[in-house]
GUVODREN-885669 format. One record per residue (C-alpha): x, y, z. Coordinates in steps of 0.05 Angstrom, whole numbers, plus 5000, padded with zeros to 4 digits. Example, Ala and Ser with C-alpha at 12.3 -4.5 7.8 and 13.67 -1.06 7.14 Angstrom:
2
524649105156/527349795143/
//
This chain:
310
500050005000/504450554973/504651205015/501450905078/501551095133/500651785104/505052245144/501752815184/506553115235/505053465301/510353975322/508953875393/512053205390/519352985391/522552955324/526152315335/524651705383/529751155402/526750525407/529550025461/528049355427/526748835488/524048255446/530547835450/530647885523/524448055555/520247745498/523747075498/525046965570/517046855576/517146315525/514745605547/519345265494/526645315492/529045765436/535945525405/542045945417/542546025342/535646245334/536546825387/543347055357/539847085286/533747465317/538747945346/542748055284/536348165240/533548655292/539549085282/539649005208/532449245210/535249925238/534349835313/539950185347/538649875416/537649135419/537348845490/540948185484/539847745539/540047695618/545247475665/540647185718/541346545751/538745985701/534145735758/530446355757/530246455680/532045785646/530146125580/536246555582/540946045612/545546095553/547846835557/554846645559/554146305494/549846805463/552947465477/559747315442/555847175378/552547845373/557048355415/560648575355/554248885321/554449635311/548749745358/547649825432/547149165465/544449245536/543748655584/540448545645/544248395711/540848235777/546748305820/554548345828/555247625802/551047785738/555448425731/561747995738/559047545678/557148105637/563848515647/567647835630/564547815562/565248565545/558248835556/558149585553/551249725577/547149345635/540349425664/537949285738/530549105753/526749395810/519649395833/515149985857/511449525901/512549085960/508648505935/512548485864/519148575898/517547965939/515147545883/520847755831/526547925880/524347545942/526448205978/522948846002/523449445958/528449746002/532549116004/532649065930/535249785923/540549615971/542749035931/542849375872/547049965895/554249635897/552249355828/550650005798/556450365831/561649805802/558049835732/559250585733/566450535757/567650035699/565250545646/558350215634/551950565619/546350355670/538950265657/534350225719/527749865702/521749985748/516149495747/508949615774/509350355764/501550385742/498349795780/499849135815/496148535813/496048395885/495949135910/491749425858/493050185845/499950435859/500551155887/504151615846/508751835900/510851135918/513451055843/516851725848/520451505914/523450885884/525051215814/528651755849/532751245890/535150925820/536551615791/540551795857/544151115850/546451335784/542450995733/542851355666/536251215644/529751005678/524450525647/517450585678/513949935671/506449845663/507749135680/500348895679/498049405622/493349795666/495550505651/491551035620/494051695585/492252185644/495851675693/502251705649/501752465651/500852515724/506752025737/511452425689/509253115719/510852845791/517852565771/519853235737/517453625803/521853115841/527653295802/527652695751/528753075678/523852775623/530952615587/532652085633/525851715629/523851145582/516750805581/515450125577/508049935563/504149265557/497949205520/493248845564/487649305557/489249575491/492450215520/499750155495/499450615442/495351135470/499651145535/506051205490/502651845458/501752125521/508952015538/511352305475/507152955485/510853025553/517253015514/519652245526/524052045468/526051295490/520450765483/521150035496/517849545451/518448795430/518548605360/512248195341/509848385413/513047775444/513547735520/509847885584/512847735655/513547105682/512447325755/506147695737/501147235708/495947775687/501648105643/500148035567/505248185513/509248795508/508049385458/509449125390/515449455360/511449475286/505549755316/509750305344/513850425283/507250465241/504851005291/511351405291/511951365214/504951655212/506752235260/513252365219/517652175280/524651915258/526551205285/531250975230/527550275232/525649965166/518549715179/518349195124/524648885149/522148875221/516048585199/519248005163/524147885221/518047805263/514447355213/520946935211/521146925290/513946705297/515046125252/520845925298/516045955355/510445615314/505146135324/502846745290/505147425317/500047825360/502448455327/496848775290/501749105241/505348465227/499148125208/496748695169/503148785132/504248035124/496847915102/495947365153/490247315197/
//
């Protein structure tokens, strides 16, 4: 369909958005079947070739907790020379040691805004988890690495329900003060709405966390991921997490469905005249290929529309 989506720019929105692609890590960690290392490596290579400049490669967590990513030591050397940013998740200093040994240049830690999820995911209280991350973040920075801080359950929690904005601000501020370069706000169960997004971003600014350090990570459980993303863009956010083909959820939050599909995001951004550097056709072909490896169709509406498969 030549010329589609038609570009209608909005001067109130950013001129460019960096997509933080999480499909190879956040997406594949939630798969029931084991994905071969060769397939994972090819997936990362294809994502980079499609123009994504940041591709989260894997996670150096204990294999007992995330068996799907137990091959991190085998995978990372196969992709580390790609000309893109390849952050990896590290839960603690042991994970950082493993990442540093393989030449990782960017790492991420994973905190929670709620006590219930901190207990389920990290077996610690929120403050205990922050205390655990502090030496990891400090050492990473001293080693010259960029550090991202993920924060889960920013908009709602399956056990606690609504999460007070000030509670999210406190933990985000702690990660910022620790030295995290970037702070990714996660709507882990997909319950956010645009007004809530705006309120949280405003509160973070008022607490001294600049928009330039904030990324957003939305799930599409209630079909709100794109509208929430647009609200964040209007606030000035320029980094958006997304997962190719809409892969992923959260193994510790059973009500979490897939991440925002990267293709759906790119379709919207292309229509708004916002640059991403992503070749949508190449990305769609990559997600079709990955869906074939997984033996099921992609949940991304854009992938389905562009590949003419329902």
